[in-house]
C-alpha positions as CSV (number, residue, x, y, z in Angstrom):
1,M,30.9,-43.1,-95.2
2,A,34.6,-42.4,-94.9
3,N,36.8,-44.9,-93.1
4,T,37.8,-43.7,-89.7
5,N,40.9,-44.9,-87.8
6,P,39.6,-46.0,-84.4
7,F,43.0,-45.3,-82.9
8,S,43.4,-41.8,-84.2
9,H,44.3,-38.9,-81.8
10,S,40.9,-37.4,-82.0
11,I,38.9,-40.6,-81.3
12,F,41.3,-42.4,-78.9
13,P,43.1,-39.8,-76.7
14,T,46.7,-40.7,-76.0
15,E,46.2,-40.7,-72.2
16,L,43.4,-43.3,-72.5
17,L,45.5,-45.4,-74.9
18,A,48.4,-45.3,-72.5
19,K,46.0,-46.5,-69.8
20,V,44.6,-49.3,-71.9
21,L,48.1,-50.5,-72.9
22,S,49.1,-50.5,-69.2
23,Y,46.8,-53.4,-68.6
24,L,48.6,-55.7,-71.0
25,K,51.3,-58.1,-69.8
26,P,54.8,-57.6,-71.2
27,H,54.5,-60.5,-73.6
28,E,51.1,-59.2,-74.8
29,L,52.7,-55.8,-75.5
30,Y,56.1,-56.7,-76.9
31,G,56.0,-60.4,-77.8
32,K,55.3,-62.0,-81.1
33,D,52.3,-60.3,-82.7
34,G,52.2,-58.1,-79.6
35,A,50.3,-54.8,-79.6
36,A,53.4,-52.7,-80.0
37,L,54.1,-54.5,-83.3
38,V,50.6,-54.1,-84.6
39,N,50.5,-50.3,-84.5
40,K,53.3,-47.7,-84.4
41,R,51.2,-45.5,-82.1
42,F,50.9,-48.4,-79.7
43,R,54.7,-48.7,-79.6
44,D,55.2,-44.9,-79.1
45,V,52.7,-44.7,-76.3
46,S,53.9,-47.8,-74.5
47,Q,57.4,-46.3,-74.5
48,I,56.1,-43.2,-72.7
49,D,54.7,-45.3,-70.0
50,S,58.0,-47.3,-69.7
51,Q,60.0,-44.1,-69.4
52,I,57.8,-42.8,-66.6
53,K,58.0,-46.1,-64.7
54,E,61.7,-46.1,-64.9
55,T,61.9,-42.6,-63.5
56,L,59.4,-43.2,-60.7
57,L,61.2,-46.3,-59.5
58,Q,63.7,-43.8,-58.1
59,L,61.2,-42.3,-55.7
60,T,62.3,-42.3,-52.1
61,P,60.1,-44.2,-49.6
62,K,58.5,-41.0,-48.2
63,P,56.5,-40.1,-51.4
64,L,55.9,-43.7,-52.0
65,I,54.2,-44.1,-48.6
66,A,52.2,-40.9,-49.3
67,Y,51.0,-42.5,-52.5
68,C,50.0,-45.7,-50.7
69,K,48.1,-43.6,-48.2
70,Q,46.1,-42.1,-51.0
71,H,45.8,-45.2,-53.1
72,P,45.8,-48.2,-50.7
73,D,44.5,-50.6,-53.4
74,K,47.9,-50.3,-55.1
75,V,49.9,-51.7,-52.1
76,P,50.0,-55.4,-53.2
77,S,51.3,-54.4,-56.7
78,I,53.8,-52.1,-55.2
79,L,55.2,-54.7,-52.8
80,S,55.2,-57.2,-55.6
81,D,57.5,-55.0,-57.7
82,E,61.0,-56.2,-56.9
83,A,62.7,-53.0,-58.0
84,V,60.6,-51.0,-55.6
85,F,60.5,-53.6,-52.8
86,S,64.3,-54.0,-52.7
87,R,64.7,-50.3,-51.8
88,L,62.6,-50.5,-48.6
89,S,63.5,-51.0,-45.0
90,L,61.4,-53.4,-42.9
91,E,59.8,-50.4,-41.2
92,K,58.7,-49.0,-44.5
93,I,57.4,-52.4,-45.7
94,I,55.3,-52.7,-42.6
95,E,54.0,-49.2,-42.8
96,I,53.0,-49.7,-46.5
97,T,51.4,-53.0,-45.6
98,G,49.3,-51.3,-43.0
99,H,47.6,-49.1,-45.5
100,H,46.1,-52.2,-47.2
101,L,43.6,-53.8,-44.8
102,P,43.3,-57.2,-46.5
103,L,47.1,-57.5,-46.6
104,A,47.5,-56.4,-43.0
105,R,44.9,-59.0,-42.0
106,K,46.8,-61.7,-43.9
107,L,50.0,-60.7,-42.1
108,L,48.2,-60.8,-38.7
109,G,46.9,-64.2,-39.5
110,D,50.4,-65.6,-40.2
111,N,51.7,-66.8,-36.8
112,E,55.2,-67.3,-38.2
113,I,55.4,-63.6,-39.3
114,M,54.0,-62.3,-36.1
115,Q,56.4,-64.3,-34.0
116,Q,59.3,-62.7,-36.0
117,L,58.0,-59.2,-36.3
118,P,59.6,-56.8,-33.8
119,V,57.1,-55.5,-31.3
120,E,58.0,-51.9,-31.9
121,L,56.6,-52.2,-35.5
122,F,53.1,-53.2,-34.3
123,G,52.3,-49.5,-34.2
124,L,53.3,-49.0,-37.8
125,L,51.2,-51.9,-38.9
126,S,48.1,-50.6,-37.2
127,K,48.7,-46.9,-37.9
128,K,46.0,-46.7,-40.6
129,H,43.4,-49.1,-39.5
130,L,41.7,-49.3,-36.1
131,E,40.7,-52.9,-36.7
132,I,44.4,-54.0,-36.8
133,A,45.2,-52.2,-33.6
134,K,42.2,-53.8,-31.9
135,H,43.3,-57.3,-33.1
136,I,46.8,-56.8,-31.6
137,L,45.5,-55.6,-28.3
138,N,42.8,-58.3,-28.0
139,D,45.3,-61.1,-28.9
140,S,46.6,-62.4,-25.6
141,D,50.0,-63.6,-27.0
142,L,50.6,-60.3,-28.9
143,K,49.3,-58.2,-26.0
144,Q,51.8,-59.9,-23.6
145,K,54.7,-58.8,-25.9
146,L,53.8,-55.1,-25.7
147,D,56.0,-52.8,-23.5
148,G,55.1,-49.2,-22.6
149,Y,56.7,-47.7,-25.7
150,S,55.0,-50.1,-28.1
151,L,51.7,-49.5,-26.4
152,A,52.1,-45.8,-26.8
153,L,52.8,-46.3,-30.5
154,L,49.8,-48.5,-30.9
155,G,47.5,-45.9,-29.2
156,K,48.8,-42.6,-30.4
157,N,46.9,-42.9,-33.7
158,H,43.6,-44.3,-32.3
159,L,41.7,-42.7,-29.5
160,E,39.7,-45.8,-28.8
161,I,42.9,-47.9,-28.4
162,A,44.5,-45.2,-26.1
163,K,41.4,-45.3,-23.9
164,Q,41.5,-49.1,-23.8
165,I,45.2,-49.0,-22.7
166,L,44.5,-46.5,-19.9
167,N,41.5,-48.4,-18.7
168,D,43.5,-51.7,-18.4
169,S,45.4,-51.7,-15.1
170,D,48.0,-54.2,-16.3
171,L,48.7,-52.2,-19.5
172,K,48.7,-48.9,-17.6
173,Q,51.4,-50.0,-15.3
174,K,53.7,-50.5,-18.2
175,L,53.6,-46.9,-19.2
176,D,56.4,-44.5,-18.0
177,G,56.4,-40.8,-18.4
178,Y,57.8,-40.8,-21.9
179,S,55.2,-43.4,-23.1
180,L,52.4,-41.4,-21.5
181,A,53.5,-38.2,-23.2
182,L,53.6,-40.1,-26.5
183,L,50.2,-41.6,-26.0
184,G,48.6,-38.3,-25.1
185,E,50.1,-35.8,-27.5
186,N,47.6,-36.5,-30.2
187,H,44.5,-37.0,-28.0
188,L,43.3,-34.2,-25.8
189,K,40.9,-36.5,-23.9
190,I,43.7,-38.9,-23.1
191,T,46.0,-36.0,-21.9
192,K,43.2,-34.8,-19.6
193,Q,42.7,-38.4,-18.3
194,I,46.5,-38.7,-17.6
195,L,46.6,-35.3,-15.7
196,N,43.5,-36.3,-13.7
197,D,45.1,-39.6,-12.6
198,N,47.4,-39.1,-9.6
199,D,49.4,-42.3,-10.2
200,L,50.0,-41.4,-13.8
201,K,50.7,-37.7,-13.1
202,Q,53.5,-38.7,-10.7
203,K,55.4,-40.4,-13.6
204,L,55.6,-37.2,-15.6
205,D,58.6,-34.8,-15.5
206,G,58.8,-31.3,-17.1
207,E,59.9,-32.7,-20.5
208,N,56.9,-35.0,-20.6
209,L,54.5,-32.2,-19.6
210,A,56.0,-30.0,-22.4
211,Q,55.3,-32.8,-24.9
212,L,51.8,-33.3,-23.6
213,G,51.1,-29.6,-24.0
214,K,52.7,-29.3,-27.4
215,N,49.6,-29.8,-29.4
216,H,47.0,-28.7,-26.8
217,L,46.9,-25.1,-25.8
218,E,44.2,-26.0,-23.2
219,I,46.6,-28.4,-21.5
220,T,49.5,-25.9,-21.5
221,K,47.2,-23.4,-19.7
222,Q,46.2,-26.1,-17.2
223,I,49.9,-26.9,-16.5
224,L,50.7,-23.2,-15.9
225,N,47.8,-22.9,-13.5
226,D,48.8,-26.0,-11.5
227,S,51.5,-25.3,-8.9
228,D,52.3,-29.0,-8.5
229,L,52.8,-29.5,-12.2
230,K,54.9,-26.3,-12.5
231,Q,57.3,-27.6,-9.9
232,K,58.1,-30.5,-12.1
233,F,60.1,-28.2,-14.4
234,D,63.7,-28.7,-13.3
235,G,65.3,-25.5,-14.5
236,D,66.0,-26.6,-18.0
237,D,64.2,-24.9,-20.8
238,N,61.2,-27.3,-20.6
239,F,59.1,-24.5,-19.1
240,A,60.0,-22.2,-21.9
241,Q,59.1,-24.9,-24.4
242,L,55.5,-24.5,-23.3
243,G,55.7,-21.0,-24.8
244,A,57.8,-22.0,-27.8
245,N,54.9,-24.1,-28.9
246,H,52.1,-21.6,-28.3
247,L,52.4,-17.8,-29.0
248,E,49.6,-17.1,-26.6
249,I,51.5,-18.8,-23.8
250,A,54.8,-17.0,-24.7
251,K,53.0,-13.7,-24.4
252,L,51.5,-14.8,-21.1
253,I,54.9,-15.7,-19.7
254,L,56.6,-12.4,-20.8
255,N,53.7,-10.3,-19.5
256,D,53.8,-11.9,-16.0
257,N,56.5,-10.2,-13.9
258,D,57.0,-13.2,-11.6
259,L,57.3,-15.7,-14.5
260,K,59.5,-13.3,-16.5
261,Q,62.0,-12.8,-13.7
262,K,62.5,-16.6,-13.5
263,L,63.6,-16.8,-17.2
264,N,67.3,-17.0,-18.0
265,G,68.9,-16.3,-21.4
266,C,68.4,-19.9,-22.5
267,D,64.7,-19.7,-21.7
268,L,64.3,-16.5,-23.6
269,A,66.0,-17.9,-26.7
270,Q,63.7,-20.9,-26.5
271,L,60.6,-18.7,-26.2
272,G,61.6,-16.6,-29.2
273,T,62.7,-19.4,-31.5
274,N,59.4,-20.0,-33.1
275,H,57.8,-16.5,-32.7
276,L,59.2,-13.4,-34.4
277,E,56.9,-11.2,-32.3
278,I,58.3,-12.6,-29.1
279,A,61.9,-12.4,-30.3
280,K,61.4,-8.7,-31.1
281,Q,59.8,-8.1,-27.6
282,I,62.9,-9.7,-26.0
283,L,65.4,-7.6,-27.9
284,N,63.4,-4.4,-27.2
285,D,63.4,-5.1,-23.4
286,N,66.7,-3.9,-21.9
287,D,66.4,-6.1,-18.8
288,L,65.7,-9.2,-20.9
289,K,68.3,-8.3,-23.5
290,Q,71.0,-8.2,-20.8
291,K,70.3,-11.9,-19.9
292,L,71.3,-13.0,-23.4
293,N,74.8,-14.3,-24.1
294,G,76.2,-14.9,-27.6
295,Y,74.8,-18.5,-27.9
296,D,71.3,-17.3,-26.8
297,L,71.4,-14.5,-29.4
298,A,72.4,-16.9,-32.1
299,R,69.5,-19.2,-31.2
300,L,67.1,-16.2,-31.2
301,G,68.3,-15.0,-34.7
302,K,68.7,-18.4,-36.3
303,N,65.1,-18.6,-37.5
304,H,64.5,-14.9,-38.0
305,L,66.6,-13.0,-40.5
306,E,65.1,-9.7,-39.2
307,I,66.4,-10.5,-35.7
308,A,69.8,-11.6,-37.1
309,N,70.1,-8.2,-38.8
310,Q,69.0,-6.4,-35.7
311,I,71.8,-8.2,-33.7
312,F,74.4,-7.2,-36.3
313,N,73.3,-3.6,-36.2
314,D,73.5,-3.4,-32.4
315,N,77.2,-3.0,-31.4
316,N,76.5,-4.1,-27.8
317,L,74.9,-7.3,-29.0
318,K,77.4,-7.9,-31.7
319,L,80.3,-7.8,-29.3
320,K,78.7,-10.8,-27.5
321,L,79.0,-13.0,-30.6
322,N,82.1,-15.3,-31.1
323,I,82.8,-17.1,-34.3
324,H,80.7,-20.1,-33.3
325,N,77.7,-17.9,-32.6
326,L,78.2,-16.1,-36.0
327,A,78.2,-19.5,-37.8
328,R,75.0,-20.5,-36.1
329,L,73.3,-17.4,-37.3
330,G,74.3,-18.4,-40.8
331,T,72.6,-21.8,-40.5
332,N,69.3,-20.7,-41.9
333,H,70.4,-17.5,-43.6
334,L,72.3,-17.9,-46.8
335,K,73.2,-14.2,-46.9
336,I,74.9,-14.4,-43.6
337,A,76.7,-17.6,-44.5
338,K,78.1,-16.0,-47.6
339,F,79.2,-13.0,-45.7
340,I,81.2,-15.0,-43.3
341,L,82.9,-17.2,-45.9
342,N,83.8,-14.2,-48.0
343,N,85.4,-12.4,-45.1
344,R,89.0,-13.5,-44.9
345,H,89.4,-12.6,-41.3
346,L,86.3,-14.5,-40.2
347,K,87.0,-17.4,-42.5
348,E,90.3,-18.1,-40.9
349,K,88.7,-18.4,-37.5
350,L,86.2,-21.0,-38.4
351,Y,86.4,-24.5,-36.9
352,G,85.0,-27.7,-38.5
353,H,81.7,-27.5,-36.6
354,D,81.3,-23.9,-37.6
355,L,81.6,-24.9,-41.3
356,V,78.9,-27.5,-40.6
357,Q,76.6,-24.8,-39.3
358,L,77.2,-22.7,-42.4
359,G,76.8,-25.5,-45.0
360,K,74.4,-28.1,-43.7
361,N,71.3,-26.2,-45.0
362,H,72.9,-24.5,-48.0
363,L,74.2,-26.8,-50.8
364,E,76.0,-23.8,-52.4
365,I,77.9,-23.2,-49.2
366,A,78.7,-26.9,-48.7
367,K,80.2,-27.1,-52.2
368,Q,82.2,-24.0,-51.5
369,I,83.6,-25.6,-48.4
370,L,84.6,-28.9,-50.0
371,N,86.2,-27.0,-52.9
372,D,88.4,-25.0,-50.6
373,N,91.5,-27.0,-49.6
374,N,92.1,-24.9,-46.4
375,L,88.5,-25.3,-45.2
376,K,88.3,-28.9,-46.2
377,Q,91.3,-29.8,-43.9
378,K,89.3,-28.5,-40.9
379,L,86.6,-31.1,-41.3
380,D,86.6,-34.4,-39.3
381,G,84.4,-37.4,-39.8
382,W,81.5,-36.0,-37.8
383,N,81.7,-32.7,-39.7
384,L,81.6,-34.5,-43.0
385,E,78.6,-36.6,-41.9
386,E,76.6,-33.5,-40.8
387,L,77.6,-31.6,-43.9
388,G,76.6,-34.4,-46.3
389,K,73.5,-36.1,-44.8
390,R,71.1,-33.5,-46.3
391,H,72.9,-33.2,-49.7
392,L,73.3,-36.4,-51.7
393,G,75.7,-34.7,-54.1
394,I,77.9,-33.7,-51.2
395,V,78.0,-37.3,-49.9
396,K,79.1,-38.6,-53.4
397,Q,81.8,-35.9,-53.5
398,I,83.1,-36.9,-50.0
399,L,83.1,-40.7,-50.9
400,T,85.2,-40.0,-54.0
401,D,87.7,-37.7,-52.4
402,D,90.8,-39.7,-51.3
403,N,91.7,-37.0,-48.8
404,L,88.3,-37.1,-47.1
405,K,87.5,-40.8,-47.1
406,P,90.1,-41.7,-44.4
407,K,88.4,-39.3,-42.0
408,L,85.2,-41.3,-42.0
409,H,84.3,-43.7,-39.2
410,D,81.8,-46.5,-39.5
411,W,79.0,-44.5,-37.9
412,N,79.5,-41.7,-40.5
413,L,79.3,-44.3,-43.3
414,A,76.2,-45.8,-41.7
415,T,74.5,-42.4,-41.7
416,F,75.3,-41.9,-45.4
417,G,74.3,-45.5,-46.4
418,N,71.1,-45.5,-44.3
419,N,69.6,-42.6,-46.3
420,D,70.2,-43.7,-49.9
421,L,70.4,-47.1,-51.6
422,E,72.9,-46.0,-54.2
423,I,75.2,-44.5,-51.5
424,A,75.0,-47.8,-49.6
425,K,76.1,-49.7,-52.7
426,L,78.9,-47.2,-53.3
427,I,80.2,-47.9,-49.7
428,L,80.0,-51.6,-50.0
429,D,81.7,-51.6,-53.4
430,D,84.7,-49.7,-52.0
431,N,87.1,-52.2,-50.3
432,N,88.7,-49.6,-48.1
433,L,85.4,-48.2,-46.8
434,K,83.9,-51.7,-46.4
435,K,86.8,-52.7,-44.0
436,T,85.9,-49.7,-41.9
437,L,82.5,-51.0,-41.0
438,S,81.7,-52.8,-37.8
439,G,79.1,-55.6,-37.6
440,W,76.8,-53.2,-35.8
441,K,76.9,-50.5,-38.5
442,L,76.9,-53.0,-41.4
443,S,73.7,-54.5,-40.1
444,E,72.3,-51.0,-39.7
445,I,72.9,-50.2,-43.3
446,G,71.4,-53.5,-44.3
447,A,68.3,-52.9,-42.3
448,N,67.4,-49.9,-44.4
449,H,67.5,-51.5,-47.8
450,L,66.5,-55.1,-48.6
451,A,68.8,-55.2,-51.6
452,I,71.7,-54.3,-49.3
453,A,70.7,-56.9,-46.7
454,K,70.8,-59.6,-49.4
455,Q,74.1,-58.2,-50.8
456,I,75.7,-58.5,-47.4
457,M,74.6,-62.1,-46.9
458,N,75.9,-63.0,-50.4
459,D,79.4,-61.4,-49.8
460,S,81.7,-63.6,-47.7
461,S,83.9,-60.7,-46.7
462,L,80.8,-58.9,-45.3
463,V,79.5,-62.0,-43.6
464,K,82.9,-62.3,-42.0
465,I,82.5,-58.8,-40.5
466,L,79.1,-59.9,-39.0
467,D,80.6,-63.2,-37.7
468,N,83.3,-61.2,-35.9
469,S,80.6,-59.2,-34.1
470,E,77.8,-60.2,-31.8
471,Q,75.5,-62.8,-33.3
472,Y,72.6,-60.4,-32.8
473,Y,73.6,-58.2,-35.8
474,K,73.7,-61.2,-38.2
475,N,70.4,-62.4,-36.9
476,C,68.8,-59.0,-37.5
477,I,69.6,-59.1,-41.2
478,L,68.5,-62.7,-41.6
479,N,65.3,-62.0,-39.8
480,Y,64.7,-58.9,-42.0
481,I,65.2,-60.9,-45.2
482,S,63.0,-63.7,-44.0
483,L,60.2,-61.4,-43.0
484,A,60.4,-59.3,-46.2
485,D,60.2,-62.4,-48.4
486,K,57.2,-63.7,-46.5
487,I,55.4,-60.4,-46.7
488,Q,56.1,-60.1,-50.4
489,Q,54.7,-63.5,-50.9
490,L,51.4,-62.5,-49.2
491,A,51.3,-59.4,-51.5
492,L,51.8,-61.6,-54.6
493,E,49.0,-63.9,-53.5
494,L,46.7,-60.9,-53.2
495,C,47.7,-59.7,-56.7
496,H,46.5,-63.0,-58.1
497,T,43.2,-62.9,-56.2
498,P,40.3,-62.0,-58.5
499,V,38.6,-58.7,-57.8
500,E,34.9,-58.9,-56.9
501,P,32.6,-57.3,-59.5
502,N,31.5,-54.4,-57.4
503,N,35.1,-53.6,-56.4
504,Q,36.3,-54.0,-59.9
505,R,33.8,-51.4,-61.2
506,K,34.9,-49.0,-58.5
507,R,38.5,-49.5,-59.4
508,K,38.0,-48.8,-63.0
509,R,36.4,-45.5,-62.3
510,T,39.4,-44.3,-60.2
511,E,42.2,-45.7,-62.4
512,I,41.0,-44.1,-65.6
513,E,41.5,-40.6,-64.0
514,D,45.2,-40.4,-64.5
515,L,47.9,-41.4,-66.9
516,A,50.4,-43.3,-64.8
517,D,48.9,-44.3,-61.4
518,H,50.1,-47.9,-61.8
519,V,53.7,-46.7,-61.6
520,F,53.3,-45.2,-58.1
521,P,53.9,-41.4,-58.4
522,S,53.5,-39.3,-55.3
523,P,49.9,-37.9,-54.6
524,K,51.0,-34.4,-55.7
525,K,52.1,-35.6,-59.1
526,I,49.0,-37.8,-59.5
527,C,46.8,-34.8,-58.7
528,M,48.6,-32.8,-61.3
529,V,48.2,-35.4,-64.1
530,A,44.6,-36.1,-63.1
531,Q,43.6,-32.5,-63.2
532,Y,45.2,-32.1,-66.6
533,Q,43.3,-35.1,-68.0
534,L,40.0,-34.0,-66.6
535,R,40.5,-30.6,-68.1
536,V,41.2,-31.9,-71.6
537,T,38.8,-34.8,-71.7
538,S,35.7,-33.5,-69.9
539,N,34.9,-30.4,-71.8
540,R,37.7,-29.6,-74.3
541,T,35.6,-27.1,-76.4
542,K,34.3,-25.1,-73.4
543,L,37.7,-24.7,-71.8
544,N,39.5,-24.0,-75.1
545,A,42.1,-26.7,-74.5
546,P,44.3,-27.6,-77.4
547,P,43.8,-31.0,-79.2
548,L,45.7,-33.9,-77.8
549,N,48.9,-34.9,-79.5
550,D,52.1,-36.6,-78.5
551,S,53.6,-33.3,-77.5
552,N,50.9,-32.9,-74.9
553,V,51.5,-36.4,-73.5
554,N,55.3,-35.8,-73.3
555,Q,54.4,-32.7,-71.3
556,I,52.4,-34.9,-68.9
557,A,55.2,-37.3,-68.7
558,R,57.6,-34.6,-67.7
559,Q,55.1,-33.4,-65.0
560,V,55.0,-36.8,-63.5
561,K,58.8,-37.0,-63.1
562,P,59.9,-36.3,-59.5
563,A,62.0,-33.2,-58.9
């Protein structure tokens, strides 16, 4: 019988080998006599995994939280990883913790943590598990800390909790109109209960009613058929908002002569914003069309290119547009934005806020603006903030431009730093920018990234900025660091807790499905890799899949990388 290499490609697929090696500790893989030194293939495969992990550590919190939602068993290991943990805000740490029931229980059982934890974060902690929300509401000390807003956050994700809040007279009294709308927007039964309670109904204004009806067509119809509720709309566009959320309601309003006559141009623009069919109906009705001014037309065409073109092709409508309205039309339509910037006559008329409208949704346009000295001079700090906050590359360009940096105020810098750890570091490493920050905005940047919070407290010049402001801001950072360290310690303790046999068997079945789930890719990427593996391993012959080789695995690794 011929000797067979047990670690050959055909016998030991590379994906499976990568998974096996992922269970080894670093010293077992790379230390003396480690697996990577025993076999060249071990070394090559382990490097693939290392490369993937390095890339995935750059994930923003949003896909990381999505992954935690799909794979809650990974939460302790995620929060134990310093590189990942240091990029998170306290809000994200709490939200991630809430996806892992045992860890959330441990947090609730730690009186010191619960004393420090801001009450507005209770809703994030309990977002996933009803048990956690019940515990908070049934704990007399915690319950006493809850205000109307935090109660609404606690109940908006759990119908049972929302009912408990409304059935408790003491808790119900804490709710104002905004809290009631927040509590009911996800629960039809709760919204009905609110509208059937005269005391609660009196707390609602038109804006609250519009929010309650946003997700519930039935409620919107009830509001329109109730004369007392209709009177709560104060003439702003809240009434039209009912139709903006529901096409059926928008049609009902436009087909009712009494209601239609009450609409002004602002209402009409609101009605047509989300519905192309309604926008067309408005522009094809001469009486309604006359009510629209340039701003209304821009709002109507902003989301519908067909409507924007119709406005451009109607001389009477086009005459109503000023340069600001034109720029607003270009916000969501690249073709229009390019037309305006390439027209010398129009380009000269643009103000800074017009340039923001043109470039904030189009990276290509934003770059064109910053590369044009005449246009660049028109931008102030607010314009730069709005232009850059959706484009990381634009922020970097702004922060490295000596002509633009002096225009930035501390609130502009805070917006940039709050959204990205690397940008926050760039700001704090620039002596001139650093001096611009107030204690308020410095603490705000620190609150969004644990690494930045610790950097602030280790930099005497930054601590001095905090000391020259209200003590509250320094306390916020210290509290954040203290809480984060304690929560990470709880996560580490769970990582070292042995897994029960039944749970262990279940875990092995799920982990073997994909190549790199231990490095926290987003659910979309995980699904992509898992499907690929199942295809090539379950029935390779039947599906005509090619044999596995390192090229295949490199392809998988590229698929896992975030865009």
